[in-house]
C-alpha atoms as a printed R data frame, in Angstrom:
    type eleno elety resid chain resno       x       y       z
1   ATOM     1    CA   UNK     A     1   0.000   0.000   0.000
2   ATOM     2    CA   UNK     A     2   1.242   3.479  -0.923
3   ATOM     3    CA   UNK     A     3   0.318   7.115  -0.335
4   ATOM     4    CA   UNK     A     4  -0.096   6.715   3.417
5   ATOM     5    CA   UNK     A     5  -0.406   9.792   5.580
6   ATOM     6    CA   UNK     A     6   2.819  10.048   7.584
7   ATOM     7    CA   UNK     A     7   0.701  10.063  10.758
8   ATOM     8    CA   UNK     A     8  -1.065   6.798   9.869
9   ATOM     9    CA   UNK     A     9  -0.190   3.938  12.234
10  ATOM    10    CA   UNK     A    10  -0.297   0.148  11.951
11  ATOM    11    CA   UNK     A    11  -3.411   0.143  14.133
12  ATOM    12    CA   UNK     A    12  -5.338   2.648  11.994
13  ATOM    13    CA   UNK     A    13  -4.461   0.703   8.824
14  ATOM    14    CA   UNK     A    14  -5.681  -2.547  10.383
15  ATOM    15    CA   UNK     A    15  -8.917  -0.915  11.543
16  ATOM    16    CA   UNK     A    16  -9.557   0.644   8.116
17  ATOM    17    CA   UNK     A    17  -9.042  -2.642   6.279
18  ATOM    18    CA   UNK     A    18 -11.058  -4.679   8.787
19  ATOM    19    CA   UNK     A    19 -14.050  -2.338   8.464
20  ATOM    20    CA   UNK     A    20 -14.120  -2.617   4.662
21  ATOM    21    CA   UNK     A    21 -13.181  -6.279   4.111
22  ATOM    22    CA   UNK     A    22 -15.960  -8.613   2.999
23  ATOM    23    CA   UNK     A    23 -14.132 -11.828   3.890
24  ATOM    24    CA   UNK     A    24 -10.790 -13.236   5.030
25  ATOM    25    CA   UNK     A    25  -8.410 -12.264   7.825
26  ATOM    26    CA   UNK     A    26  -5.520  -9.865   8.317
27  ATOM    27    CA   UNK     A    27  -2.362 -11.637   9.501
28  ATOM    28    CA   UNK     A    28  -0.080  -8.627   9.897
29  ATOM    29    CA   UNK     A    29   0.249  -4.905   9.165
30  ATOM    30    CA   UNK     A    30   3.524  -3.029   8.839
31  ATOM    31    CA   UNK     A    31   3.908   0.656   8.004
32  ATOM    32    CA   UNK     A    32   7.491   1.021   6.784
33  ATOM    33    CA   UNK     A    33   9.585   3.463   8.839
34  ATOM    34    CA   UNK     A    34  13.097   4.861   8.809
35  ATOM    35    CA   UNK     A    35  15.272   6.778  11.250
36  ATOM    36    CA   UNK     A    36  15.145  10.564  10.804
37  ATOM    37    CA   UNK     A    37  16.531  13.058  13.313
38  ATOM    38    CA   UNK     A    38  16.692  10.315  15.910
39  ATOM    39    CA   UNK     A    39  13.056   9.258  15.433
40  ATOM    40    CA   UNK     A    40  11.366   6.425  13.544
41  ATOM    41    CA   UNK     A    41   9.059   8.096  11.020
42  ATOM    42    CA   UNK     A    42   6.772   6.681   8.348
43  ATOM    43    CA   UNK     A    43   8.012   6.444   4.757
44  ATOM    44    CA   UNK     A    44   4.491   6.718   3.347
45  ATOM    45    CA   UNK     A    45   4.013   3.066   2.407
46  ATOM    46    CA   UNK     A    46   3.630  -0.323   4.046
47  ATOM    47    CA   UNK     A    47   2.529  -3.937   3.778
48  ATOM    48    CA   UNK     A    48  -0.550  -5.906   4.803
49  ATOM    49    CA   UNK     A    49  -0.461  -9.705   4.898
50  ATOM    50    CA   UNK     A    50  -3.677 -11.707   4.498
51  ATOM    51    CA   UNK     A    51  -4.683 -15.306   5.121
52  ATOM    52    CA   UNK     A    52  -4.891 -16.137   1.402
53  ATOM    53    CA   UNK     A    53  -4.151 -14.844  -2.083
54  ATOM    54    CA   UNK     A    54  -7.893 -14.653  -2.789
55  ATOM    55    CA   UNK     A    55  -8.384 -12.340   0.174
56  ATOM    56    CA   UNK     A    56  -5.530 -10.111  -1.002
57  ATOM    57    CA   UNK     A    57  -6.987  -9.857  -4.519
58  ATOM    58    CA   UNK     A    58 -10.450  -9.044  -3.167
59  ATOM    59    CA   UNK     A    59  -9.156  -6.378  -0.763
60  ATOM    60    CA   UNK     A    60  -6.965  -4.798  -3.435
61  ATOM    61    CA   UNK     A    61 -10.024  -4.437  -5.660
62  ATOM    62    CA   UNK     A    62 -12.526  -3.289  -3.016
63  ATOM    63    CA   UNK     A    63 -10.320  -0.844  -1.085
64  ATOM    64    CA   UNK     A    64  -8.429   0.702  -3.997
65  ATOM    65    CA   UNK     A    65  -8.625   4.487  -3.673
66  ATOM    66    CA   UNK     A    66 -10.405   4.471  -0.304
67  ATOM    67    CA   UNK     A    67  -9.398   7.396   1.909
68  ATOM    68    CA   UNK     A    68  -7.497   6.894   5.176
69  ATOM    69    CA   UNK     A    69  -6.437   9.921   7.234
70  ATOM    70    CA   UNK     A    70  -7.107  12.173   4.241
71  ATOM    71    CA   UNK     A    71  -5.034  10.161   1.739
72  ATOM    72    CA   UNK     A    72  -6.366   7.982  -1.105
73  ATOM    73    CA   UNK     A    73  -4.736   4.550  -0.765
74  ATOM    74    CA   UNK     A    74  -2.848   3.006  -3.680
75  ATOM    75    CA   UNK     A    75  -2.909  -0.787  -3.376
76  ATOM    76    CA   UNK     A    76  -1.051  -3.415  -5.368
77  ATOM    77    CA   UNK     A    77  -0.303  -7.103  -4.992
78  ATOM    78    CA   UNK     A    78   3.312  -7.999  -4.333
79  ATOM    79    CA   UNK     A    79   5.641 -10.782  -3.221
80  ATOM    80    CA   UNK     A    80   7.895 -10.820  -0.174
81  ATOM    81    CA   UNK     A    81  11.179 -10.603  -2.099
82  ATOM    82    CA   UNK     A    82   9.944  -7.645  -4.077
83  ATOM    83    CA   UNK     A    83   8.799  -5.950  -0.874
84  ATOM    84    CA   UNK     A    84  12.244  -6.108   0.671
85  ATOM    85    CA   UNK     A    85  13.765  -4.377  -2.348
86  ATOM    86    CA   UNK     A    86  11.235  -1.549  -2.339
87  ATOM    87    CA   UNK     A    87  12.608   0.519   0.578
88  ATOM    88    CA   UNK     A    88  16.063   0.642  -1.023
89  ATOM    89    CA   UNK     A    89  14.535   1.909  -4.253
90  ATOM    90    CA   UNK     A    90  12.675   4.640  -2.374
91  ATOM    91    CA   UNK     A    91  15.742   5.726  -0.402
92  ATOM    92    CA   UNK     A    92  17.835   5.975  -3.594
93  ATOM    93    CA   UNK     A    93  15.219   8.019  -5.440
94  ATOM    94    CA   UNK     A    94  16.925  11.051  -7.014
95  ATOM    95    CA   UNK     A    95  13.867  12.550  -8.680
96  ATOM    96    CA   UNK     A    96  12.084  15.739  -7.661
97  ATOM    97    CA   UNK     A    97   9.034  16.538  -5.548
98  ATOM    98    CA   UNK     A    98   7.670  18.528  -8.503
99  ATOM    99    CA   UNK     A    99   5.329  17.297 -11.250
100 ATOM   100    CA   UNK     A   100   4.762  18.835 -14.663
101 ATOM   101    CA   UNK     A   101   1.153  18.460 -15.808
102 ATOM   102    CA   UNK     A   102   0.525  18.921 -19.531
103 ATOM   103    CA   UNK     A   103  -2.541  18.844 -21.779
104 ATOM   104    CA   UNK     A   104  -4.668  20.604 -19.164
105 ATOM   105    CA   UNK     A   105  -8.114  21.493 -20.524
106 ATOM   106    CA   UNK     A   106  -8.683  25.241 -20.768
107 ATOM   107    CA   UNK     A   107 -11.888  24.851 -18.728
108 ATOM   108    CA   UNK     A   108  -9.854  23.507 -15.797
109 ATOM   109    CA   UNK     A   109  -8.966  25.782 -12.892
110 ATOM   110    CA   UNK     A   110  -6.285  25.694 -10.208
111 ATOM   111    CA   UNK     A   111  -9.020  24.614  -7.784
112 ATOM   112    CA   UNK     A   112  -9.878  21.627 -10.018
113 ATOM   113    CA   UNK     A   113  -6.238  20.544 -10.089
114 ATOM   114    CA   UNK     A   114  -5.809  20.970  -6.343
115 ATOM   115    CA   UNK     A   115  -8.856  18.780  -5.684
116 ATOM   116    CA   UNK     A   116  -7.461  16.148  -8.056
117 ATOM   117    CA   UNK     A   117  -3.911  16.065  -6.663
118 ATOM   118    CA   UNK     A   118  -4.449  16.751  -2.935
119 ATOM   119    CA   UNK     A   119  -5.575  13.196  -1.958
120 ATOM   120    CA   UNK     A   120  -2.051  11.935  -2.695
121 ATOM   121    CA   UNK     A   121  -0.175  14.158  -0.270
122 ATOM   122    CA   UNK     A   122   0.436  17.651   1.031
123 ATOM   123    CA   UNK     A   123   0.747  20.119  -1.842
124 ATOM   124    CA   UNK     A   124   3.488  22.686  -1.249
125 ATOM   125    CA   UNK     A   125   2.592  24.745  -4.318
126 ATOM   126    CA   UNK     A   126   0.404  24.533  -7.420
127 ATOM   127    CA   UNK     A   127   0.806  26.915 -10.342
128 ATOM   128    CA   UNK     A   128  -1.180  27.259 -13.539
129 ATOM   129    CA   UNK     A   129   0.723  29.768 -15.743
130 ATOM   130    CA   UNK     A   130  -1.485  32.218 -17.619
131 ATOM   131    CA   UNK     A   131  -1.154  34.539 -20.586
132 ATOM   132    CA   UNK     A   132  -3.674  37.156 -21.704
133 ATOM   133    CA   UNK     A   133  -6.087  36.035 -19.006
134 ATOM   134    CA   UNK     A   134  -6.121  32.330 -19.965
135 ATOM   135    CA   UNK     A   135  -3.905  29.520 -18.709
136 ATOM   136    CA   UNK     A   136  -1.415  27.982 -21.147
137 ATOM   137    CA   UNK     A   137  -2.449  24.320 -20.948
138 ATOM   138    CA   UNK     A   138   0.119  23.126 -18.411
139 ATOM   139    CA   UNK     A   139   0.662  23.302 -14.651
140 ATOM   140    CA   UNK     A   140   3.238  22.609 -11.943
141 ATOM   141    CA   UNK     A   141   2.446  20.706  -8.755
142 ATOM   142    CA   UNK     A   142   4.979  20.484  -5.937
143 ATOM   143    CA   UNK     A   143   4.575  18.096  -3.001
144 ATOM   144    CA   UNK     A   144   6.362  18.074   0.335
145 ATOM   145    CA   UNK     A   145   8.001  14.673  -0.294
146 ATOM   146    CA   UNK     A   146   9.196  12.648  -3.284
147 ATOM   147    CA   UNK     A   147   7.002   9.724  -2.223
148 ATOM   148    CA   UNK     A   148   3.879  11.881  -2.502
149 ATOM   149    CA   UNK     A   149   4.893  13.032  -5.990
150 ATOM   150    CA   UNK     A   150   5.522   9.415  -7.015
151 ATOM   151    CA   UNK     A   151   2.133   8.331  -5.670
152 ATOM   152    CA   UNK     A   152   0.311  11.028  -7.639
153 ATOM   153    CA   UNK     A   153   2.225  10.187 -10.814
154 ATOM   154    CA   UNK     A   154   1.366   6.485 -10.569
155 ATOM   155    CA   UNK     A   155  -2.277   7.026  -9.651
156 ATOM   156    CA   UNK     A   156  -3.108   9.780 -12.158
157 ATOM   157    CA   UNK     A   157  -1.121   8.630 -15.199
158 ATOM   158    CA   UNK     A   158  -4.326   7.583 -17.006
159 ATOM   159    CA   UNK     A   159  -6.600  10.310 -15.672
160 ATOM   160    CA   UNK     A   160  -8.800  12.538 -17.845
161 ATOM   161    CA   UNK     A   161  -9.927  16.008 -16.784
162 ATOM   162    CA   UNK     A   162 -12.700  17.698 -18.771
163 ATOM   163    CA   UNK     A   163 -12.257  15.054 -21.463
164 ATOM   164    CA   UNK     A   164  -8.500  15.537 -21.910
165 ATOM   165    CA   UNK     A   165  -5.863  12.998 -20.919
166 ATOM   166    CA   UNK     A   166  -3.434  14.564 -18.449
167 ATOM   167    CA   UNK     A   167   0.241  14.001 -19.290
168 ATOM   168    CA   UNK     A   168   2.363  13.875 -16.118
169 ATOM   169    CA   UNK     A   169   6.143  14.030 -15.789
170 ATOM   170    CA   UNK     A   170   8.523  14.181 -12.818
171 ATOM   171    CA   UNK     A   171  10.790  17.211 -12.771
172 ATOM   172    CA   UNK     A   172  14.541  16.712 -12.520
173 ATOM   173    CA   UNK     A   173  16.149  16.977  -9.096
174 ATOM   174    CA   UNK     A   174  17.216  20.552  -8.372
175 ATOM   175    CA   UNK     A   175  15.274  21.962 -11.325
176 ATOM   176    CA   UNK     A   176  13.860  25.369 -10.360
177 ATOM   177    CA   UNK     A   177  10.389  26.634 -11.200
178 ATOM   178    CA   UNK     A   178  11.883  29.090 -13.700
179 ATOM   179    CA   UNK     A   179  13.743  26.258 -15.462
180 ATOM   180    CA   UNK     A   180  10.572  24.163 -15.501
181 ATOM   181    CA   UNK     A   181   8.625  27.029 -17.040
182 ATOM   182    CA   UNK     A   182  11.254  27.613 -19.711
183 ATOM   183    CA   UNK     A   183  11.519  23.909 -20.613
184 ATOM   184    CA   UNK     A   184   7.766  23.370 -20.687
185 ATOM   185    CA   UNK     A   185   7.106  26.565 -22.649
186 ATOM   186    CA   UNK     A   186   9.741  25.548 -25.225
187 ATOM   187    CA   UNK     A   187   8.184  22.099 -25.646
188 ATOM   188    CA   UNK     A   188   4.729  23.657 -25.898
189 ATOM   189    CA   UNK     A   189   5.947  26.068 -28.608
190 ATOM   190    CA   UNK     A   190   7.687  23.292 -30.572
191 ATOM   191    CA   UNK     A   191   4.521  21.191 -30.441
192 ATOM   192    CA   UNK     A   192   2.411  24.106 -31.699
193 ATOM   193    CA   UNK     A   193   4.845  24.743 -34.574
194 ATOM   194    CA   UNK     A   194   4.782  21.069 -35.572
195 ATOM   195    CA   UNK     A   195   0.974  21.032 -35.565
196 ATOM   196    CA   UNK     A   196   0.885  24.193 -37.698
197 ATOM   197    CA   UNK     A   197   3.430  22.714 -40.121
198 ATOM   198    CA   UNK     A   198   1.378  19.528 -40.514
199 ATOM   199    CA   UNK     A   199  -1.776  21.522 -41.211
200 ATOM   200    CA   UNK     A   200   0.075  23.621 -43.800
201 ATOM   201    CA   UNK     A   201   1.450  20.484 -45.455
202 ATOM   202    CA   UNK     A   202  -2.038  18.967 -45.630
203 ATOM   203    CA   UNK     A   203  -3.404  22.135 -47.220
204 ATOM   204    CA   UNK     A   204  -0.675  22.052 -49.877
205 ATOM   205    CA   UNK     A   205  -1.377  18.399 -50.633
206 ATOM   206    CA   UNK     A   206  -5.054  19.148 -51.084
207 ATOM   207    CA   UNK     A   207  -4.172  22.062 -53.373
208 ATOM   208    CA   UNK     A   208  -2.067  19.831 -55.601
209 ATOM   209    CA   UNK     A   209  -4.768  17.251 -56.224
210 ATOM   210    CA   UNK     A   210  -5.250  16.765 -59.952
211 ATOM   211    CA   UNK     A   211  -8.705  16.311 -61.403
212 ATOM   212    CA   UNK     A   212  -9.270  14.381 -64.621
213 ATOM   213    CA   UNK     A   213 -12.078  15.135 -66.997
214 ATOM   214    CA   UNK     A   214 -14.482  12.265 -67.381
215 ATOM   215    CA   UNK     A   215 -15.960  11.981 -70.861
216 ATOM   216    CA   UNK     A   216 -19.450  10.640 -71.211
């Protein structure tokens, strides 16, 4: 399970699952922690062991996206060996806490985006650049931790907002907001030029169509 509130305990996880399970038993619950400033603190994910594979599959399906302590849970089936390797992967993560969100519908507002992204962690900042009174079709979302940014990326990678598929990307570590804006604006401009070029090419092709006279 991922996207846990850092205040969520083993006991609250067990209670949440027990209240929503239709069948089966919980054998163990473990919220993964690490030592920080002399204290054991949550890493935002953990493991729940059930009495059977069928129970695990059922719970994963029924409790996917349910909210615990203000966070929407991300659940996936896994094996013990894979679990042990996961903490190392998280600790070695060199990506950023920032997300670039592209293909944002022009009807969407900053409030819409905040409501969409807030269940996956604490948002440090959310910006929707505008020009001439309208936003430019992309946004920047910054979380407090890398784990929260990863959770949002995984959960929302196939999400549509106002009929448009959101395209999400992790920012590079150390990349400033100004650098993000410049890179995204450049990609947006290149994409617009390519679209315009394709339309122009199509118009030329249509103009060069030859018509033959058909004799009766």
